[in-house]
C-alpha positions as a Python dict, from the first residue, in 0.01 Angstrom:
ca = {
    (1, 'M'): (0, 0, 0),
    (2, 'F'): (286, 236, 81),
    (3, 'R'): (438, 191, -267),
    (4, 'F'): (102, 259, -429),
    (5, 'T'): (66, 580, -228),
    (6, 'I'): (415, 694, -329),
    (7, 'A'): (349, 611, -696),
    (8, 'L'): (19, 798, -689),
    (9, 'F'): (185, 1101, -530),
    (10, 'I'): (460, 1106, -796),
    (11, 'F'): (202, 1074, -1073),
    (12, 'I'): (-4, 1366, -937),
    (13, 'C'): (308, 1580, -901),
    (14, 'A'): (405, 1507, -1260),
    (15, 'L'): (62, 1605, -1386),
    (16, 'S'): (59, 1926, -1187),
    (17, 'S'): (371, 2052, -1366),
    (18, 'Y'): (180, 2055, -1697),
    (19, 'A'): (-133, 2254, -1768),
    (20, 'A'): (-350, 2321, -2068),
    (21, 'G'): (-503, 2634, -2205),
    (22, 'G'): (-605, 2752, -2541),
    (23, 'G'): (-739, 3001, -2785),
    (24, 'V'): (-649, 3169, -3111),
    (25, 'I'): (-285, 3261, -3165),
    (26, 'K'): (-274, 3640, -3188),
    (27, 'E'): (100, 3698, -3228),
    (28, 'I'): (419, 3505, -3311),
    (29, 'V'): (769, 3629, -3228),
    (30, 'F'): (1076, 3447, -3361),
    (31, 'S'): (1380, 3515, -3140),
    (32, 'G'): (1727, 3431, -3263),
    (33, 'A'): (2036, 3315, -3078),
    (34, 'K'): (2147, 3671, -2997),
    (35, 'D'): (1816, 3788, -2847),
    (36, 'G'): (1906, 3932, -2507),
    (37, 'S'): (1590, 3842, -2318),
    (38, 'H'): (1481, 3505, -2454),
    (39, 'P'): (1704, 3354, -2724),
    (40, 'N'): (1616, 3069, -2957),
    (41, 'V'): (1244, 3050, -2897),
    (42, 'V'): (927, 3097, -3098),
    (43, 'Q'): (694, 3286, -2867),
    (44, 'I'): (318, 3304, -2911),
    (45, 'K'): (57, 3530, -2760),
    (46, 'I'): (-275, 3358, -2724),
    (47, 'V'): (-627, 3494, -2686),
    (48, 'G'): (-807, 3304, -2412),
    (49, 'G'): (-497, 3245, -2206),
    (50, 'F'): (-344, 2955, -2020),
    (51, 'E'): (-467, 2787, -1704),
    (52, 'Q'): (-135, 2722, -1529),
    (53, 'A'): (-117, 2935, -1213),
    (54, 'D'): (262, 2980, -1216),
    (55, 'C'): (289, 3053, -1590),
    (56, 'N'): (224, 3377, -1776),
    (57, 'R'): (-141, 3388, -1880),
    (58, 'H'): (-85, 3509, -2238),
    (59, 'F'): (270, 3424, -2352),
    (60, 'S'): (445, 3090, -2402),
    (61, 'A'): (711, 2961, -2639),
    (62, 'I'): (862, 2665, -2813),
    (63, 'R'): (1238, 2619, -2776),
    (64, 'V'): (1403, 2609, -3119),
    (65, 'S'): (1556, 2266, -3179),
    (66, 'D'): (1544, 1990, -3437),
    (67, 'E'): (1306, 1796, -3211),
    (68, 'N'): (1057, 2087, -3198),
    (69, 'Q'): (1035, 2181, -3567),
    (70, 'H'): (698, 2007, -3606),
    (71, 'L'): (558, 2218, -3319),
    (72, 'I'): (685, 2538, -3479),
    (73, 'S'): (531, 2441, -3815),
    (74, 'F'): (200, 2369, -3645),
    (75, 'V'): (204, 2709, -3468),
    (76, 'M'): (260, 2890, -3798),
    (77, 'A'): (-23, 2699, -3968),
    (78, 'A'): (-260, 2763, -3676),
    (79, 'F'): (-172, 3133, -3677),
    (80, 'M'): (-240, 3165, -4049),
    (81, 'S'): (-569, 2973, -4029),
    (82, 'K'): (-691, 3164, -3719),
    (83, 'E'): (-817, 2834, -3576),
    (84, 'P'): (-806, 2789, -3197),
    (85, 'V'): (-547, 2562, -3045),
    (86, 'K'): (-502, 2377, -2717),
    (87, 'V'): (-162, 2422, -2555),
    (88, 'V'): (7, 2221, -2280),
    (89, 'L'): (278, 2405, -2086),
    (90, 'A'): (571, 2286, -1875),
    (91, 'S'): (572, 2503, -1564),
    (92, 'N'): (910, 2358, -1469),
    (93, 'D'): (1070, 2502, -1788),
    (94, 'K'): (1053, 2881, -1800),
    (95, 'Y'): (1234, 3068, -2076),
    (96, 'Y'): (1174, 3425, -1948),
    (97, 'Q'): (1047, 3530, -1604),
    (98, 'D'): (709, 3351, -1565),
    (99, 'R'): (675, 3244, -1929),
    (100, 'C'): (660, 2867, -1970),
    (101, 'T'): (754, 2650, -2264),
    (102, 'I'): (510, 2455, -2478),
    (103, 'V'): (533, 2077, -2467),
    (104, 'R'): (224, 1998, -2677),
    (105, 'I'): (-8, 2191, -2909),
    (106, 'S'): (-315, 2059, -3089),
    (107, 'N'): (-636, 2152, -3270),
    (108, 'V'): (-949, 2233, -3073),
    (109, 'Y'): (-1261, 2060, -3203),
}
């Protein structure tokens, strides 16, 4: 029983570090390697906001890397189509002050 309780606690803690939110992407900012405040990210501003208490309500970003190129492509397509998206943030990975990184982004049906 003790192991089950520990496993459940760890699972809940892991879930609490990610939160969803969504809306229409209103703005995209591409920051290069020499950006002084938040380098190598693609930042979005979203209408509707995010639901993570310790993350900025309106801004989040994807870290630029080979592994994240599909996320960046999806953000650009969603911005151009003006369709709402659902975003999952990692509150344990902040790229600037209280702004959290995006770990998942998807269509809203």
